[in-house]
Steps between C-alpha positions, in 0.01 A plus 500: 500500500475225253740454221329371178814531285625179354755411222216366299645624176837322566530170337622267770812283479391147399757360740414755779362344807262681728671720761371525848408834673802443736751462220362785296521722814857396568608559140319841492677623816838368369456702193385803694796479721731496200355816341555671826865382551618473139844631407423561139207624304416540129193650346413368142283749334298265291369140528715395214810629692380313802462183301849525367628527852327194638640146439277218375347288777217518755396806697306561820244784487342658805274785497632760746224507767564475872254525772618609851328453834707628770858383459382209280535523131336255271532454120154546349568504136470271213795259425593296180778321325581560119765432250663822341294491174169482695622756745585754230181419317288563828682824568438628151140414511458667847668816376285510190177442712601764756476233765860471617533472886796560699697169539828329571648251255795271583681228320422176666729392787500226754700614805593828670391814315450583135787630290276727293171671573308731247271751653220581255308826558139554410624757245701249312835582654755231578782499749740210508657424848784258533741394767851629465624147443247427221516600137255477222644392165288650225 
């Protein structure tokens, strides 16, 4: 199965360097682990409500697509980095076009695991997962 979905409509960060497949995969699985083990969960009903919950900064976007062969799982989705305004613009456009894919979005982090992951559903639903020690200041 080939995945032709790309974040082509997303305006890329001018200061964003290309991300290797290995880093994209590691970031995706770290985000996926957080949504499975998160201690808190909020569900903004609209894109504007989601935007109000997110801090300014850079975000990692990963299409939620995993391929499994035996016990081996591999990230097979698209991956991108965007600042908050471009992220919200991209999500609004995808919703309007009916081309929203299931994806995970996390505020950029360097070590360990993310503090926040947004799970976006194909139906335009949003679920914010955070660690118990993390807080989002609106």
